[in-house]
DRENRO-182416 format. One record per residue (C-alpha): residue number from 0; residue in one letter; chain; x, y, z. Coordinates in steps of 0.05 Angstrom, whole numbers, plus 5000, padded with zeros to 4 digits. Layout:
REM DRENRO-182416
<atom num="NUM" residu="a" chaine="A" c1="X" c2="Y" c3="Z"/>
...
REM end
This chain:
REM DRENRO-182416
<atom num="0" residu="m" chaine="A" c1="4522" c2="9533" c3="3147"/>
<atom num="1" residu="t" chaine="A" c1="4507" c2="9601" c3="3118"/>
<atom num="2" residu="i" chaine="A" c1="4524" c2="9673" c3="3136"/>
<atom num="3" residu="q" chaine="A" c1="4449" c2="9684" c3="3148"/>
<atom num="4" residu="q" chaine="A" c1="4446" c2="9627" c3="3199"/>
<atom num="5" residu="l" chaine="A" c1="4507" c2="9656" c3="3236"/>
<atom num="6" residu="e" chaine="A" c1="4475" c2="9725" c3="3237"/>
<atom num="7" residu="y" chaine="A" c1="4410" c2="9696" c3="3265"/>
<atom num="8" residu="f" chaine="A" c1="4450" c2="9659" c3="3319"/>
<atom num="9" residu="l" chaine="A" c1="4489" c2="9721" c3="3340"/>
<atom num="10" residu="a" chaine="A" c1="4427" c2="9764" c3="3343"/>
<atom num="11" residu="a" chaine="A" c1="4392" c2="9712" c3="3386"/>
<atom num="12" residu="a" chaine="A" c1="4453" c2="9705" c3="3430"/>
<atom num="13" residu="r" chaine="A" c1="4453" c2="9780" c3="3443"/>
<atom num="14" residu="s" chaine="A" c1="4379" c2="9787" c3="3456"/>
<atom num="15" residu="l" chaine="A" c1="4366" c2="9718" c3="3486"/>
<atom num="16" residu="n" chaine="A" c1="4297" c2="9725" c3="3454"/>
<atom num="17" residu="f" chaine="A" c1="4276" c2="9690" c3="3390"/>
<atom num="18" residu="t" chaine="A" c1="4215" c2="9735" c3="3382"/>
<atom num="19" residu="r" chaine="A" c1="4256" c2="9799" c3="3382"/>
<atom num="20" residu="t" chaine="A" c1="4307" c2="9766" c3="3336"/>
<atom num="21" residu="a" chaine="A" c1="4252" c2="9748" c3="3286"/>
<atom num="22" residu="e" chaine="A" c1="4224" c2="9819" c3="3289"/>
<atom num="23" residu="a" chaine="A" c1="4292" c2="9848" c3="3274"/>
<atom num="24" residu="y" chaine="A" c1="4297" c2="9807" c3="3210"/>
<atom num="25" residu="y" chaine="A" c1="4223" c2="9813" c3="3192"/>
<atom num="26" residu="i" chaine="A" c1="4212" c2="9738" c3="3192"/>
<atom num="27" residu="s" chaine="A" c1="4171" c2="9692" c3="3236"/>
<atom num="28" residu="q" chaine="A" c1="4195" c2="9664" c3="3302"/>
<atom num="29" residu="s" chaine="A" c1="4186" c2="9594" c3="3275"/>
<atom num="30" residu="a" chaine="A" c1="4234" c2="9610" c3="3218"/>
<atom num="31" residu="i" chaine="A" c1="4287" c2="9634" c3="3268"/>
<atom num="32" residu="t" chaine="A" c1="4277" c2="9572" c3="3311"/>
<atom num="33" residu="q" chaine="A" c1="4284" c2="9527" c3="3250"/>
<atom num="34" residu="q" chaine="A" c1="4348" c2="9561" c3="3227"/>
<atom num="35" residu="i" chaine="A" c1="4379" c2="9555" c3="3296"/>
<atom num="36" residu="r" chaine="A" c1="4358" c2="9482" c3="3299"/>
<atom num="37" residu="n" chaine="A" c1="4390" c2="9470" c3="3230"/>
<atom num="38" residu="l" chaine="A" c1="4454" c2="9503" c3="3255"/>
<atom num="39" residu="e" chaine="A" c1="4455" c2="9460" c3="3318"/>
<atom num="40" residu="n" chaine="A" c1="4444" c2="9397" c3="3276"/>
<atom num="41" residu="e" chaine="A" c1="4502" c2="9415" c3="3230"/>
<atom num="42" residu="l" chaine="A" c1="4548" c2="9430" c3="3289"/>
<atom num="43" residu="g" chaine="A" c1="4524" c2="9371" c3="3330"/>
<atom num="44" residu="v" chaine="A" c1="4516" c2="9412" c3="3393"/>
<atom num="45" residu="t" chaine="A" c1="4461" c2="9449" c3="3430"/>
<atom num="46" residu="l" chaine="A" c1="4470" c2="9524" c3="3428"/>
<atom num="47" residu="f" chaine="A" c1="4411" c2="9547" c3="3470"/>
<atom num="48" residu="s" chaine="A" c1="4374" c2="9519" c3="3529"/>
<atom num="49" residu="r" chaine="A" c1="4315" c2="9543" c3="3571"/>
<atom num="50" residu="k" chaine="A" c1="4312" c2="9550" c3="3647"/>
<atom num="51" residu="n" chaine="A" c1="4247" c2="9571" c3="3678"/>
<atom num="52" residu="r" chaine="A" c1="4224" c2="9590" c3="3607"/>
<atom num="53" residu="k" chaine="A" c1="4284" c2="9636" c3="3600"/>
<atom num="54" residu="l" chaine="A" c1="4328" c2="9628" c3="3539"/>
<atom num="55" residu="m" chaine="A" c1="4401" c2="9618" c3="3555"/>
<atom num="56" residu="l" chaine="A" c1="4465" c2="9601" c3="3518"/>
<atom num="57" residu="t" chaine="A" c1="4497" c2="9534" c3="3533"/>
<atom num="58" residu="d" chaine="A" c1="4571" c2="9529" c3="3545"/>
<atom num="59" residu="a" chaine="A" c1="4579" c2="9509" c3="3472"/>
<atom num="60" residu="g" chaine="A" c1="4536" c2="9568" c3="3451"/>
<atom num="61" residu="e" chaine="A" c1="4578" c2="9617" c3="3490"/>
<atom num="62" residu="l" chaine="A" c1="4641" c2="9590" c3="3458"/>
<atom num="63" residu="f" chaine="A" c1="4609" c2="9592" c3="3389"/>
<atom num="64" residu="v" chaine="A" c1="4593" c2="9666" c3="3394"/>
<atom num="65" residu="s" chaine="A" c1="4665" c2="9686" c3="3381"/>
<atom num="66" residu="e" chaine="A" c1="4673" c2="9632" c3="3329"/>
<atom num="67" residu="a" chaine="A" c1="4611" c2="9656" c3="3291"/>
<atom num="68" residu="e" chaine="A" c1="4636" c2="9728" c3="3293"/>
<atom num="69" residu="s" chaine="A" c1="4703" c2="9706" c3="3265"/>
<atom num="70" residu="l" chaine="A" c1="4670" c2="9663" c3="3211"/>
<atom num="71" residu="i" chaine="A" c1="4626" c2="9720" c3="3187"/>
<atom num="72" residu="h" chaine="A" c1="4686" c2="9767" c3="3184"/>
<atom num="73" residu="k" chaine="A" c1="4727" c2="9717" c3="3144"/>
<atom num="74" residu="l" chaine="A" c1="4670" c2="9700" c3="3096"/>
<atom num="75" residu="t" chaine="A" c1="4652" c2="9773" c3="3085"/>
<atom num="76" residu="d" chaine="A" c1="4725" c2="9790" c3="3073"/>
<atom num="77" residu="s" chaine="A" c1="4733" c2="9733" c3="3024"/>
<atom num="78" residu="i" chaine="A" c1="4671" c2="9753" c3="2985"/>
<atom num="79" residu="e" chaine="A" c1="4695" c2="9825" c3="2981"/>
<atom num="80" residu="r" chaine="A" c1="4764" c2="9804" c3="2957"/>
<atom num="81" residu="v" chaine="A" c1="4735" c2="9758" c3="2903"/>
<atom num="82" residu="r" chaine="A" c1="4689" c2="9812" c3="2879"/>
<atom num="83" residu="a" chaine="A" c1="4747" c2="9861" c3="2877"/>
<atom num="84" residu="v" chaine="A" c1="4786" c2="9814" c3="2832"/>
<atom num="85" residu="q" chaine="A" c1="4726" c2="9806" c3="2787"/>
<atom num="86" residu="d" chaine="A" c1="4713" c2="9880" c3="2783"/>
<atom num="87" residu="s" chaine="A" c1="4786" c2="9894" c3="2767"/>
<atom num="88" residu="m" chaine="A" c1="4787" c2="9842" c3="2711"/>
<atom num="89" residu="v" chaine="A" c1="4798" c2="9884" c3="2649"/>
<atom num="90" residu="g" chaine="A" c1="4818" c2="9872" c3="2578"/>
<atom num="91" residu="t" chaine="A" c1="4789" c2="9856" c3="2510"/>
<atom num="92" residu="l" chaine="A" c1="4760" c2="9792" c3="2484"/>
<atom num="93" residu="r" chaine="A" c1="4751" c2="9785" c3="2409"/>
<atom num="94" residu="i" chaine="A" c1="4696" c2="9736" c3="2392"/>
<atom num="95" residu="g" chaine="A" c1="4672" c2="9714" c3="2324"/>
<atom num="96" residu="y" chaine="A" c1="4608" c2="9676" c3="2316"/>
<atom num="97" residu="l" chaine="A" c1="4572" c2="9641" c3="2260"/>
<atom num="98" residu="k" chaine="A" c1="4511" c2="9672" c3="2228"/>
<atom num="99" residu="c" chaine="A" c1="4449" c2="9644" c3="2264"/>
<atom num="100" residu="m" chaine="A" c1="4486" c2="9632" c3="2329"/>
<atom num="101" residu="e" chaine="A" c1="4439" c2="9685" c3="2357"/>
<atom num="102" residu="m" chaine="A" c1="4386" c2="9630" c3="2354"/>
<atom num="103" residu="s" chaine="A" c1="4426" c2="9587" c3="2403"/>
<atom num="104" residu="r" chaine="A" c1="4446" c2="9599" c3="2476"/>
<atom num="105" residu="f" chaine="A" c1="4504" c2="9641" c3="2451"/>
<atom num="106" residu="p" chaine="A" c1="4471" c2="9708" c3="2469"/>
<atom num="107" residu="k" chaine="A" c1="4458" c2="9683" c3="2540"/>
<atom num="108" residu="s" chaine="A" c1="4532" c2="9666" c3="2548"/>
<atom num="109" residu="i" chaine="A" c1="4551" c2="9736" c3="2525"/>
<atom num="110" residu="q" chaine="A" c1="4501" c2="9768" c3="2573"/>
<atom num="111" residu="t" chaine="A" c1="4524" c2="9726" c3="2633"/>
<atom num="112" residu="f" chaine="A" c1="4598" c2="9740" c3="2620"/>
<atom num="113" residu="h" chaine="A" c1="4586" c2="9815" c3="2613"/>
<atom num="114" residu="n" chaine="A" c1="4546" c2="9816" c3="2678"/>
<atom num="115" residu="n" chaine="A" c1="4602" c2="9779" c3="2714"/>
<atom num="116" residu="y" chaine="A" c1="4659" c2="9820" c3="2683"/>
<atom num="117" residu="p" chaine="A" c1="4631" c2="9888" c3="2664"/>
<atom num="118" residu="s" chaine="A" c1="4700" c2="9918" c3="2655"/>
<atom num="119" residu="v" chaine="A" c1="4719" c2="9870" c3="2599"/>
<atom num="120" residu="k" chaine="A" c1="4709" c2="9898" c3="2529"/>
<atom num="121" residu="l" chaine="A" c1="4674" c2="9848" c3="2483"/>
<atom num="122" residu="l" chaine="A" c1="4687" c2="9855" c3="2409"/>
<atom num="123" residu="l" chaine="A" c1="4635" c2="9813" c3="2372"/>
<atom num="124" residu="r" chaine="A" c1="4632" c2="9799" c3="2298"/>
<atom num="125" residu="r" chaine="A" c1="4581" c2="9757" c3="2260"/>
<atom num="126" residu="d" chaine="A" c1="4608" c2="9724" c3="2197"/>
<atom num="127" residu="s" chaine="A" c1="4606" c2="9662" c3="2152"/>
<atom num="128" residu="a" chaine="A" c1="4640" c2="9597" c3="2171"/>
<atom num="129" residu="i" chaine="A" c1="4699" c2="9604" c3="2123"/>
<atom num="130" residu="s" chaine="A" c1="4711" c2="9678" c3="2139"/>
<atom num="131" residu="l" chaine="A" c1="4712" c2="9661" c3="2214"/>
<atom num="132" residu="h" chaine="A" c1="4762" c2="9605" c3="2202"/>
<atom num="133" residu="d" chaine="A" c1="4809" c2="9648" c3="2160"/>
<atom num="134" residu="a" chaine="A" c1="4807" c2="9707" c3="2209"/>
<atom num="135" residu="f" chaine="A" c1="4817" c2="9662" c3="2270"/>
<atom num="136" residu="v" chaine="A" c1="4878" c2="9627" c3="2240"/>
<atom num="137" residu="k" chaine="A" c1="4908" c2="9696" c3="2224"/>
<atom num="138" residu="g" chaine="A" c1="4899" c2="9716" c3="2297"/>
<atom num="139" residu="d" chaine="A" c1="4841" c2="9765" c3="2289"/>
<atom num="140" residu="y" chaine="A" c1="4799" c2="9729" c3="2342"/>
<atom num="141" residu="d" chaine="A" c1="4811" c2="9701" c3="2411"/>
<atom num="142" residu="l" chaine="A" c1="4757" c2="9649" c3="2401"/>
<atom num="143" residu="i" chaine="A" c1="4703" c2="9633" c3="2350"/>
<atom num="144" residu="f" chaine="A" c1="4638" c2="9596" c3="2348"/>
<atom num="145" residu="n" chaine="A" c1="4635" c2="9557" c3="2283"/>
<atom num="146" residu="i" chaine="A" c1="4608" c2="9496" c3="2249"/>
<atom num="147" residu="k" chaine="A" c1="4653" c2="9435" c3="2244"/>
<atom num="148" residu="n" chaine="A" c1="4672" c2="9420" c3="2172"/>
<atom num="149" residu="d" chaine="A" c1="4727" c2="9381" c3="2136"/>
<atom num="150" residu="l" chaine="A" c1="4748" c2="9446" c3="2102"/>
<atom num="151" residu="l" chaine="A" c1="4760" c2="9481" c3="2167"/>
<atom num="152" residu="t" chaine="A" c1="4822" c2="9457" c3="2204"/>
<atom num="153" residu="y" chaine="A" c1="4852" c2="9488" c3="2266"/>
<atom num="154" residu="q" chaine="A" c1="4920" c2="9457" c3="2276"/>
<atom num="155" residu="g" chaine="A" c1="4949" c2="9474" c3="2344"/>
<atom num="156" residu="f" chaine="A" c1="4883" c2="9500" c3="2372"/>
<atom num="157" residu="a" chaine="A" c1="4832" c2="9470" c3="2420"/>
<atom num="158" residu="s" chaine="A" c1="4757" c2="9462" c3="2410"/>
<atom num="159" residu="r" chaine="A" c1="4696" c2="9445" c3="2450"/>
<atom num="160" residu="r" chaine="A" c1="4633" c2="9414" c3="2421"/>
<atom num="161" residu="l" chaine="A" c1="4570" c2="9454" c3="2435"/>
<atom num="162" residu="g" chaine="A" c1="4517" c2="9411" c3="2402"/>
<atom num="163" residu="e" chaine="A" c1="4496" c2="9366" c3="2344"/>
<atom num="164" residu="y" chaine="A" c1="4439" c2="9385" c3="2297"/>
<atom num="165" residu="r" chaine="A" c1="4400" c2="9347" c3="2245"/>
<atom num="166" residu="f" chaine="A" c1="4390" c2="9372" c3="2174"/>
<atom num="167" residu="l" chaine="A" c1="4323" c2="9395" c3="2147"/>
<atom num="168" residu="v" chaine="A" c1="4296" c2="9403" c3="2077"/>
<atom num="169" residu="v" chaine="A" c1="4264" c2="9472" c3="2069"/>
<atom num="170" residu="l" chaine="A" c1="4203" c2="9470" c3="2024"/>
<atom num="171" residu="p" chaine="A" c1="4152" c2="9520" c3="1998"/>
<atom num="172" residu="p" chaine="A" c1="4079" c2="9507" c3="2017"/>
<atom num="173" residu="g" chaine="A" c1="4045" c2="9458" c3="1970"/>
<atom num="174" residu="h" chaine="A" c1="4108" c2="9421" c3="1951"/>
<atom num="175" residu="p" chaine="A" c1="4095" c2="9345" c3="1946"/>
<atom num="176" residu="l" chaine="A" c1="4150" c2="9329" c3="1996"/>
<atom num="177" residu="t" chaine="A" c1="4116" c2="9370" c3="2051"/>
<atom num="178" residu="r" chaine="A" c1="4072" c2="9309" c3="2064"/>
<atom num="179" residu="r" chaine="A" c1="4132" c2="9267" c3="2084"/>
<atom num="180" residu="k" chaine="A" c1="4153" c2="9256" c3="2156"/>
<atom num="181" residu="i" chaine="A" c1="4225" c2="9246" c3="2133"/>
<atom num="182" residu="i" chaine="A" c1="4256" c2="9257" c3="2066"/>
<atom num="183" residu="r" chaine="A" c1="4304" c2="9205" c3="2037"/>
<atom num="184" residu="q" chaine="A" c1="4363" c2="9222" c3="1993"/>
<atom num="185" residu="n" chaine="A" c1="4331" c2="9190" c3="1932"/>
<atom num="186" residu="d" chaine="A" c1="4269" c2="9234" c3="1942"/>
<atom num="187" residu="l" chaine="A" c1="4313" c2="9292" c3="1919"/>
<atom num="188" residu="e" chaine="A" c1="4333" c2="9260" c3="1853"/>
<atom num="189" residu="y" chaine="A" c1="4293" c2="9309" c3="1811"/>
<atom num="190" residu="e" chaine="A" c1="4296" c2="9370" c3="1856"/>
<atom num="191" residu="n" chaine="A" c1="4335" c2="9435" c3="1847"/>
<atom num="192" residu="l" chaine="A" c1="4376" c2="9443" c3="1910"/>
<atom num="193" residu="i" chaine="A" c1="4403" c2="9504" c3="1946"/>
<atom num="194" residu="i" chaine="A" c1="4458" c2="9494" c3="1998"/>
<atom num="195" residu="h" chaine="A" c1="4510" c2="9532" c3="2037"/>
<atom num="196" residu="d" chaine="A" c1="4571" c2="9557" c3="1999"/>
<atom num="197" residu="f" chaine="A" c1="4633" c2="9524" c3="2029"/>
<atom num="198" residu="t" chaine="A" c1="4680" c2="9537" c3="1971"/>
<atom num="199" residu="r" chaine="A" c1="4701" c2="9610" c3="1978"/>
<atom num="200" residu="n" chaine="A" c1="4776" c2="9618" c3="1990"/>
<atom num="201" residu="f" chaine="A" c1="4788" c2="9545" c3="1972"/>
<atom num="202" residu="p" chaine="A" c1="4805" c2="9511" c3="1906"/>
<atom num="203" residu="r" chaine="A" c1="4745" c2="9483" c3="1871"/>
<atom num="204" residu="s" chaine="A" c1="4744" c2="9408" c3="1866"/>
<atom num="205" residu="p" chaine="A" c1="4692" c2="9353" c3="1874"/>
<atom num="206" residu="g" chaine="A" c1="4725" c2="9329" c3="1938"/>
<atom num="207" residu="i" chaine="A" c1="4721" c2="9396" c3="1971"/>
<atom num="208" residu="m" chaine="A" c1="4653" c2="9414" c3="1943"/>
<atom num="209" residu="h" chaine="A" c1="4618" c2="9352" c3="1970"/>
<atom num="210" residu="p" chaine="A" c1="4577" c2="9364" c3="2033"/>
<atom num="211" residu="n" chaine="A" c1="4574" c2="9302" c3="2078"/>
<atom num="212" residu="y" chaine="A" c1="4499" c2="9307" c3="2087"/>
<atom num="213" residu="l" chaine="A" c1="4485" c2="9299" c3="2013"/>
<atom num="214" residu="d" chaine="A" c1="4495" c2="9238" c3="1968"/>
<atom num="215" residu="t" chaine="A" c1="4548" c2="9248" c3="1915"/>
<atom num="216" residu="a" chaine="A" c1="4497" c2="9233" c3="1860"/>
<atom num="217" residu="l" chaine="A" c1="4457" c2="9295" c3="1881"/>
<atom num="218" residu="l" chaine="A" c1="4514" c2="9345" c3="1871"/>
<atom num="219" residu="s" chaine="A" c1="4491" c2="9358" c3="1800"/>
<atom num="220" residu="n" chaine="A" c1="4424" c2="9380" c3="1828"/>
<atom num="221" residu="v" chaine="A" c1="4455" c2="9439" c3="1866"/>
<atom num="222" residu="i" chaine="A" c1="4436" c2="9501" c3="1827"/>
<atom num="223" residu="r" chaine="A" c1="4452" c2="9555" c3="1879"/>
<atom num="224" residu="t" chaine="A" c1="4497" c2="9564" c3="1939"/>
<atom num="225" residu="d" chaine="A" c1="4497" c2="9622" c3="1987"/>
<atom num="226" residu="e" chaine="A" c1="4527" c2="9640" c3="2055"/>
<atom num="227" residu="d" chaine="A" c1="4466" c2="9676" c3="2081"/>
<atom num="228" residu="v" chaine="A" c1="4409" c2="9636" c3="2111"/>
<atom num="229" residu="e" chaine="A" c1="4356" c2="9689" c3="2099"/>
<atom num="230" residu="t" chaine="A" c1="4376" c2="9694" c3="2026"/>
<atom num="231" residu="i" chaine="A" c1="4369" c2="9618" c3="2019"/>
<atom num="232" residu="l" chaine="A" c1="4300" c2="9619" c3="2051"/>
<atom num="233" residu="i" chaine="A" c1="4278" c2="9675" c3="2004"/>
<atom num="234" residu="m" chaine="A" c1="4301" c2="9634" c3="1944"/>
<atom num="235" residu="v" chaine="A" c1="4260" c2="9575" c3="1968"/>
<atom num="236" residu="a" chaine="A" c1="4199" c2="9618" c3="1978"/>
<atom num="237" residu="s" chaine="A" c1="4209" c2="9646" c3="1908"/>
<atom num="238" residu="g" chaine="A" c1="4206" c2="9576" c3="1878"/>
<atom num="239" residu="i" chaine="A" c1="4278" c2="9575" c3="1855"/>
<atom num="240" residu="g" chaine="A" c1="4291" c2="9509" c3="1890"/>
<atom num="241" residu="i" chaine="A" c1="4289" c2="9473" c3="1957"/>
<atom num="242" residu="a" chaine="A" c1="4343" c2="9481" c3="2010"/>
<atom num="243" residu="i" chaine="A" c1="4380" c2="9437" c3="2059"/>
<atom num="244" residu="l" chaine="A" c1="4401" c2="9470" c3="2124"/>
<atom num="245" residu="p" chaine="A" c1="4419" c2="9448" c3="2195"/>
<atom num="246" residu="d" chaine="A" c1="4361" c2="9460" c3="2242"/>
<atom num="247" residu="f" chaine="A" c1="4399" c2="9508" c3="2288"/>
<atom num="248" residu="e" chaine="A" c1="4397" c2="9558" c3="2231"/>
<atom num="249" residu="i" chaine="A" c1="4322" c2="9557" c3="2221"/>
<atom num="250" residu="r" chaine="A" c1="4292" c2="9547" c3="2289"/>
<atom num="251" residu="r" chaine="A" c1="4271" c2="9620" c3="2290"/>
<atom num="252" residu="p" chaine="A" c1="4284" c2="9648" c3="2221"/>
<atom num="253" residu="q" chaine="A" c1="4286" c2="9723" c3="2217"/>
<atom num="254" residu="v" chaine="A" c1="4240" c2="9724" c3="2157"/>
<atom num="255" residu="n" chaine="A" c1="4169" c2="9696" c3="2159"/>
<atom num="256" residu="l" chaine="A" c1="4158" c2="9661" c3="2092"/>
<atom num="257" residu="n" chaine="A" c1="4110" c2="9606" c3="2113"/>
<atom num="258" residu="l" chaine="A" c1="4160" c2="9552" c3="2093"/>
<atom num="259" residu="i" chaine="A" c1="4157" c2="9479" c3="2113"/>
<atom num="260" residu="y" chaine="A" c1="4215" c2="9442" c3="2146"/>
<atom num="261" residu="v" chaine="A" c1="4221" c2="9366" c3="2139"/>
<atom num="262" residu="p" chaine="A" c1="4279" c2="9324" c3="2169"/>
<atom num="263" residu="l" chaine="A" c1="4328" c2="9295" c3="2118"/>
<atom num="264" residu="d" chaine="A" c1="4356" c2="9225" c3="2124"/>
<atom num="265" residu="t" chaine="A" c1="4432" c2="9236" c3="2126"/>
<atom num="266" residu="n" chaine="A" c1="4450" c2="9166" c3="2150"/>
<atom num="267" residu="g" chaine="A" c1="4465" c2="9193" c3="2220"/>
<atom num="268" residu="y" chaine="A" c1="4509" c2="9252" c3="2198"/>
<atom num="269" residu="k" chaine="A" c1="4494" c2="9316" c3="2237"/>
<atom num="270" residu="a" chaine="A" c1="4519" c2="9387" c3="2238"/>
<atom num="271" residu="i" chaine="A" c1="4566" c2="9401" c3="2296"/>
<atom num="272" residu="l" chaine="A" c1="4575" c2="9469" c3="2328"/>
<atom num="273" residu="e" chaine="A" c1="4639" c2="9482" c3="2367"/>
<atom num="274" residu="v" chaine="A" c1="4678" c2="9537" c3="2400"/>
<atom num="275" residu="i" chaine="A" c1="4751" c2="9541" c3="2378"/>
<atom num="276" residu="y" chaine="A" c1="4804" c2="9575" c3="2420"/>
<atom num="277" residu="e" chaine="A" c1="4878" c2="9574" c3="2437"/>
<atom num="278" residu="d" chaine="A" c1="4887" c2="9523" c3="2492"/>
<atom num="279" residu="k" chaine="A" c1="4954" c2="9546" c3="2520"/>
<atom num="280" residu="t" chaine="A" c1="4937" c2="9619" c3="2524"/>
<atom num="281" residu="e" chaine="A" c1="4962" c2="9673" c3="2570"/>
<atom num="282" residu="n" chaine="A" c1="4896" c2="9711" c3="2563"/>
<atom num="283" residu="p" chaine="A" c1="4859" c2="9697" c3="2629"/>
<atom num="284" residu="l" chaine="A" c1="4794" c2="9720" c3="2598"/>
<atom num="285" residu="i" chaine="A" c1="4788" c2="9660" c3="2551"/>
<atom num="286" residu="p" chaine="A" c1="4779" c2="9606" c3="2605"/>
<atom num="287" residu="l" chaine="A" c1="4733" c2="9653" c3="2643"/>
<atom num="288" residu="f" chaine="A" c1="4689" c2="9660" c3="2582"/>
<atom num="289" residu="l" chaine="A" c1="4690" c2="9585" c3="2567"/>
<atom num="290" residu="d" chaine="A" c1="4661" c2="9574" c3="2637"/>
<atom num="291" residu="e" chaine="A" c1="4598" c2="9610" c3="2613"/>
<atom num="292" residu="v" chaine="A" c1="4590" c2="9570" c3="2549"/>
REM end
């Protein structure tokens, strides 16, 4: 049962003429008839009858006139009150997001939330994984979108997994490995590798330095690390080395360098994106935003 069906019924009840009712709503008479029939089927009663080709309300129809008027009033009032609450929802939401999240559905979530709560001020900051972690733990963000990593712990906070992504080897055109459908770890034995820098603000040690998607024996092949994806891609295009990146970062790279992307065999390990937030929060905006993620 919809407000539109109730309005059609009331208009027909007043005019006792389906044709004039249809003209008033600029739709066909058959559409009005079908909507009334649907309403009758849902109620399980007959609302109109005909006598000598004249349209009349049944006893149930006459009773339902006042009920329909009351229902429309209550529904309209409820909608107005809900919208008033939404419109009055104010405050600030501080959101940090990982570089390249703009290539995911993250922008759509921001757009939808802003459309639903235009009075809420959104403070957005794009940063590296470690910088996001450090700032969030200090309380600089209400929630962050970040990559899951053993270095990044959030004790006392909640998280929600957004997706899992395979790793790709980024190659310049003409590289012998571009002919492979999948690249094995031992295929990289003699390659110069470029990977993300996950060591800033942390003590340097082999245990911390080791990325889970790369065999330990290949760590000595890592010649460069960087936090910026575009910089890594430029280094590959320049012939400095080949890179390993999760595919969410290079689905739509912002630089067009004619590079080749081949899946890497990581023995099932994938990059995980998640949103991290304070679970027991008094900020009502956080659960509202999470509903859009």
